[in-house]
ZAFINU-614410 format. One record per atom (N, C-alpha, C): residue number from 1; residue in one letter; chain; atom name; x, y, z. Coordinates in steps of 0.1 Angstrom, whole numbers, padded with zeros to 4 digits, m for minus. Last residue first. Example, Ala and Ser with C-alpha at 12.3 -4.5 7.8 and 13.67 -1.06 7.14 Angstrom:
NODE,resi,resn,chain,name,u,v,w
NODE,2,s,A,N,0128,m0022,0071
NODE,2,s,A,CA,0137,m0011,0071
NODE,2,s,A,C,0129,0000,0079
NODE,1,a,A,N,0132,m0057,0078
NODE,1,a,A,CA,0123,m0045,0078
NODE,1,a,A,C,0132,m0033,0078
//
This chain:
NODE,resi,resn,chain,name,u,v,w
NODE,77,x,A,N,0226,m0170,0278
NODE,77,x,A,CA,0237,m0181,0279
NODE,77,x,A,C,0249,m0181,0271
NODE,76,x,A,N,0220,m0140,0292
NODE,76,x,A,CA,0222,m0146,0281
NODE,76,x,A,C,0232,m0159,0283
NODE,75,x,A,N,0192,m0148,0317
NODE,75,x,A,CA,0206,m0140,0314
NODE,75,x,A,C,0209,m0144,0298
NODE,74,x,A,N,0156,m0150,0318
NODE,74,x,A,CA,0171,m0148,0323
NODE,74,x,A,C,0182,m0142,0320
NODE,73,x,A,N,0134,m0151,0299
NODE,73,x,A,CA,0135,m0158,0312
NODE,73,x,A,C,0147,m0156,0319
NODE,72,x,A,N,0152,m0144,0275
NODE,72,x,A,CA,0142,m0147,0280
NODE,72,x,A,C,0141,m0156,0290
NODE,71,x,A,N,0176,m0132,0259
NODE,71,x,A,CA,0177,m0131,0273
NODE,71,x,A,C,0161,m0137,0279
NODE,70,x,A,N,0172,m0139,0233
NODE,70,x,A,CA,0183,m0148,0240
NODE,70,x,A,C,0181,m0144,0257
NODE,69,x,A,N,0154,m0122,0224
NODE,69,x,A,CA,0152,m0137,0226
NODE,69,x,A,C,0160,m0145,0231
NODE,68,x,A,N,0165,m0098,0233
NODE,68,x,A,CA,0153,m0102,0236
NODE,68,x,A,C,0151,m0119,0238
NODE,67,x,A,N,0186,m0098,0212
NODE,67,x,A,CA,0187,m0098,0224
NODE,67,x,A,C,0177,m0104,0232
NODE,66,x,A,N,0171,m0099,0188
NODE,66,x,A,CA,0180,m0112,0188
NODE,66,x,A,C,0184,m0111,0209
NODE,65,x,A,N,0158,m0073,0188
NODE,65,x,A,CA,0149,m0086,0188
NODE,65,x,A,C,0161,m0100,0192
NODE,64,x,A,N,0182,m0059,0186
NODE,64,x,A,CA,0175,m0056,0198
NODE,64,x,A,C,0163,m0070,0200
NODE,63,x,A,N,0189,m0063,0160
NODE,63,x,A,CA,0200,m0067,0173
NODE,63,x,A,C,0191,m0068,0186
NODE,62,x,A,N,0171,m0057,0145
NODE,62,x,A,CA,0174,m0070,0145
NODE,62,x,A,C,0181,m0073,0160
NODE,61,x,A,N,0173,m0029,0151
NODE,61,x,A,CA,0161,m0034,0155
NODE,61,x,A,C,0159,m0050,0153
NODE,60,x,A,N,0197,m0024,0141
NODE,60,x,A,CA,0195,m0022,0154
NODE,60,x,A,C,0183,m0031,0157
NODE,59,x,A,N,0192,m0032,0111
NODE,59,x,A,CA,0201,m0038,0117
NODE,59,x,A,C,0199,m0039,0134
NODE,58,x,A,N,0175,m0011,0107
NODE,58,x,A,CA,0166,m0025,0103
NODE,58,x,A,C,0178,m0031,0115
NODE,57,x,A,N,0191,0013,0107
NODE,57,x,A,CA,0179,0010,0116
NODE,57,x,A,C,0173,m0004,0115
NODE,56,x,A,N,0207,0007,0086
NODE,56,x,A,CA,0211,0010,0102
NODE,56,x,A,C,0202,0005,0109
NODE,55,x,A,N,0191,0007,0065
NODE,55,x,A,CA,0195,m0004,0067
NODE,55,x,A,C,0203,m0008,0082
NODE,54,x,A,N,0181,0034,0065
NODE,54,x,A,CA,0171,0022,0065
NODE,54,x,A,C,0178,0007,0071
NODE,53,x,A,N,0206,0042,0055
NODE,53,x,A,CA,0199,0048,0072
NODE,53,x,A,C,0189,0037,0078
NODE,52,x,A,N,0213,0034,0034
NODE,52,x,A,CA,0222,0034,0047
NODE,52,x,A,C,0214,0035,0058
NODE,51,x,A,N,0190,0045,0018
NODE,51,x,A,CA,0192,0032,0021
NODE,51,x,A,C,0203,0027,0031
NODE,50,x,A,N,0196,0072,0020
NODE,50,x,A,CA,0180,0067,0027
NODE,50,x,A,C,0187,0051,0029
NODE,49,x,A,N,0220,0075,0007
NODE,49,x,A,CA,0220,0077,0022
NODE,49,x,A,C,0205,0071,0028
NODE,48,x,A,N,0213,0068,m0017
NODE,48,x,A,CA,0223,0059,m0010
NODE,48,x,A,C,0223,0061,0006
NODE,47,x,A,N,0198,0087,m0025
NODE,47,x,A,CA,0189,0072,m0025
NODE,47,x,A,C,0199,0064,m0017
NODE,46,x,A,N,0217,0109,m0021
NODE,46,x,A,CA,0205,0108,m0015
NODE,46,x,A,C,0196,0094,m0012
NODE,45,x,A,N,0231,0103,m0045
NODE,45,x,A,CA,0237,0101,m0030
NODE,45,x,A,C,0226,0102,m0017
NODE,44,x,A,N,0212,0107,m0065
NODE,44,x,A,CA,0216,0095,m0064
NODE,44,x,A,C,0222,0092,m0049
NODE,43,x,A,N,0209,0135,m0060
NODE,43,x,A,CA,0197,0126,m0060
NODE,43,x,A,C,0204,0110,m0058
NODE,42,x,A,N,0232,0145,m0064
NODE,42,x,A,CA,0227,0148,m0052
NODE,42,x,A,C,0214,0137,m0050
NODE,41,x,A,N,0239,0139,m0091
NODE,41,x,A,CA,0246,0135,m0080
NODE,41,x,A,C,0239,0137,m0067
NODE,40,x,A,N,0218,0156,m0103
NODE,40,x,A,CA,0218,0144,m0105
NODE,40,x,A,C,0225,0136,m0092
NODE,39,x,A,N,0226,0185,m0094
NODE,39,x,A,CA,0212,0178,m0090
NODE,39,x,A,C,0211,0161,m0090
NODE,38,x,A,N,0250,0188,m0106
NODE,38,x,A,CA,0248,0187,m0089
NODE,38,x,A,C,0237,0179,m0085
NODE,37,x,A,N,0257,0161,m0131
NODE,37,x,A,CA,0250,0176,m0127
NODE,37,x,A,C,0248,0175,m0112
NODE,36,x,A,N,0284,0142,m0138
NODE,36,x,A,CA,0270,0146,m0133
NODE,36,x,A,C,0266,0157,m0128
NODE,35,x,A,N,0312,0138,m0141
NODE,35,x,A,CA,0299,0142,m0152
NODE,35,x,A,C,0288,0143,m0151
NODE,34,x,A,N,0325,0145,m0122
NODE,34,x,A,CA,0321,0157,m0125
NODE,34,x,A,C,0313,0152,m0138
NODE,33,x,A,N,0321,0129,m0090
NODE,33,x,A,CA,0317,0125,m0104
NODE,33,x,A,C,0316,0139,m0110
NODE,32,x,A,N,0328,0129,m0064
NODE,32,x,A,CA,0341,0135,m0072
NODE,32,x,A,C,0337,0131,m0086
NODE,31,x,A,N,0309,0117,m0051
NODE,31,x,A,CA,0313,0129,m0047
NODE,31,x,A,C,0320,0137,m0056
NODE,30,x,A,N,0307,0090,m0060
NODE,30,x,A,CA,0298,0100,m0066
NODE,30,x,A,C,0303,0113,m0063
NODE,29,x,A,N,0324,0082,m0040
NODE,29,x,A,CA,0329,0080,m0056
NODE,29,x,A,C,0321,0092,m0061
NODE,28,x,A,N,0308,0083,m0017
NODE,28,x,A,CA,0322,0086,m0019
NODE,28,x,A,C,0326,0091,m0032
NODE,27,x,A,N,0290,0060,m0028
NODE,27,x,A,CA,0288,0075,m0024
NODE,27,x,A,C,0297,0086,m0023
NODE,26,x,A,N,0303,0040,m0028
NODE,26,x,A,CA,0299,0050,m0040
NODE,26,x,A,C,0292,0060,m0037
NODE,25,x,A,N,0312,0035,0000
NODE,25,x,A,CA,0322,0035,m0012
NODE,25,x,A,C,0315,0043,m0026
NODE,24,x,A,N,0286,0030,0013
NODE,24,x,A,CA,0292,0041,0015
NODE,24,x,A,C,0307,0044,0004
NODE,23,x,A,N,0279,0008,m0004
NODE,23,x,A,CA,0271,0016,m0005
NODE,23,x,A,C,0279,0031,0001
NODE,22,x,A,N,0297,m0008,0009
NODE,22,x,A,CA,0298,m0008,m0005
NODE,22,x,A,C,0290,0004,m0012
NODE,21,x,A,N,0289,m0011,0033
NODE,21,x,A,CA,0305,m0004,0029
NODE,21,x,A,C,0302,0000,0017
NODE,20,x,A,N,0265,m0019,0034
NODE,20,x,A,CA,0264,m0004,0040
NODE,20,x,A,C,0280,0000,0034
NODE,19,x,A,N,0247,m0037,0013
NODE,19,x,A,CA,0261,m0035,0018
NODE,19,x,A,C,0265,m0021,0023
NODE,18,x,A,N,0228,m0043,m0004
NODE,18,x,A,CA,0224,m0040,0010
NODE,18,x,A,C,0235,m0040,0019
NODE,17,x,A,N,0220,m0049,m0030
NODE,17,x,A,CA,0233,m0058,m0022
NODE,17,x,A,C,0233,m0056,m0009
NODE,16,x,A,N,0204,m0030,m0039
NODE,16,x,A,CA,0198,m0044,m0035
NODE,16,x,A,C,0210,m0053,m0028
NODE,15,x,A,N,0222,m0010,m0038
NODE,15,x,A,CA,0208,m0007,m0026
NODE,15,x,A,C,0205,m0023,m0028
NODE,14,x,A,N,0239,m0014,m0056
NODE,14,x,A,CA,0242,m0016,m0043
NODE,14,x,A,C,0233,m0013,m0033
NODE,13,x,A,N,0220,m0012,m0079
NODE,13,x,A,CA,0225,m0027,m0076
NODE,13,x,A,C,0235,m0027,m0060
NODE,12,x,A,N,0212,0012,m0076
NODE,12,x,A,CA,0202,0003,m0077
NODE,12,x,A,C,0210,m0010,m0073
NODE,11,x,A,N,0236,0024,m0086
NODE,11,x,A,CA,0230,0028,m0071
NODE,11,x,A,C,0220,0018,m0069
NODE,10,x,A,N,0240,0014,m0113
NODE,10,x,A,CA,0251,0011,m0100
NODE,10,x,A,C,0247,0011,m0088
NODE,9,x,A,N,0218,0026,m0124
NODE,9,x,A,CA,0219,0012,m0122
NODE,9,x,A,C,0230,0006,m0113
NODE,8,x,A,N,0225,0053,m0120
NODE,8,x,A,CA,0215,0047,m0116
NODE,8,x,A,C,0214,0034,m0116
NODE,7,x,A,N,0252,0053,m0137
NODE,7,x,A,CA,0252,0056,m0124
NODE,7,x,A,C,0237,0050,m0116
NODE,6,x,A,N,0240,0047,m0163
NODE,6,x,A,CA,0247,0038,m0156
NODE,6,x,A,C,0254,0039,m0138
NODE,5,x,A,N,0223,0070,m0164
NODE,5,x,A,CA,0219,0056,m0164
NODE,5,x,A,C,0228,0048,m0158
NODE,4,x,A,N,0249,0088,m0167
NODE,4,x,A,CA,0236,0089,m0154
NODE,4,x,A,C,0232,0077,m0156
NODE,3,x,A,N,0260,0079,m0189
NODE,3,x,A,CA,0264,0081,m0174
NODE,3,x,A,C,0257,0079,m0164
NODE,2,x,A,N,0238,0086,m0209
NODE,2,x,A,CA,0243,0070,m0207
NODE,2,x,A,C,0250,0071,m0195
NODE,1,x,A,N,0236,0113,m0209
NODE,1,x,A,CA,0227,0106,m0201
NODE,1,x,A,C,0231,0092,m0200
//
């Protein structure tokens, strides 16, 4: 169980950091983690996938909002 607790803490830290690159790296690392059960590995990978998807969606929304702000009343300056 100690290894699982360590993995959960690392996943929590990567989600808090909110870096898609680092979350992807951990996602790949977990694929090769033989110490975790298939279910535990899947659960932690899903947490990372969900965080990545939310971050990507949030980033798109921010970009659209930024573009709207920049183009108010005309073209991008």
